C-alpha positions, 0 to 999 in steps of 0.5 A, a space after each residue: 500500500 505504501 511505497 518503500 522508503 528505500 527505493 528511489 522513485 522511478 527505479 524500474 530495475 527492481 520491478 523487472 528483476 522481480 518480474 523475471 524471478 516470477 517468470 522463471 518460477 512459472 516456466 522453470 530454470 532458464 535454458 540459455 547458456 551460462 556463458 558466451 562459450 557455453 551451449 544450451 542445457 541438454 547439449 551433448 556432450 556436456 562440457 567443462 572448459 578451463 585454462 592453466 598457465 600452459 594449457 587450455 583443458 576441455 572435459 567432455 562428459 560422454 559415457 558409453 562411447 567407443 573411443 575409436 568412434 570419437 573424432 577431435 579436430 582443430 581448425 581455425 580456432 575451432 575445436 570440433 568433437 563429433 561421434 556417435 552413441 548407439 542406442 541401448 533401447 530395444 526396438 519397439 514392437 508389439 511386445 516392447 513399449 518404451 515409455 521414457 528415453 532420456 539418454 541421448 543416442 545418435 550422432 553428435 557434433 560440438 564446436 568450441 571456440 578456443 582462445 587465440 593463444 591456443 597452439 593447434 600443433 600441440 593437442 592431446 585427447 584421451 578418453 577414460 571412464 566416460 570422460 574425453 579430456 582434450 588438452 591444447 597447449 598455449 603458444 610460447 609467444 602468448 606465455 608471460 616472460 620476464 624481461 631483464 632490465 639493464 642499466 642504460 649507458 649514456 
């Protein structure tokens, strides 16, 4: 009934934030990416990506794949992971009915933009326990280096 004494009159941002929270409650969690390099929720395989001082590391969570059928390619700053996961569901027939199929099956392809300091000549990929780990080394020229300061002679 009384407007809040702590709000500045005409400040619409709190009203928009409240409206956004109400819409999210009605519709569920938002489906947009969490960062500029992320994909929509439900993309396969799910990825975690980070950097160390010397490398860019990417972890793709893809259980149930044959490592021989995973392709990792790096071209023009894009890391492309592709492959196929076979369905383990029985074929539908008169005797079998599938009520839910939540696990992804079929072919997939994910393209990830790498930072400019990625060295395309030094890439390693390993697959273990359903996790594909891709390590891309950083260019030597992009790493910080110490410059010696000498006394100037006049």
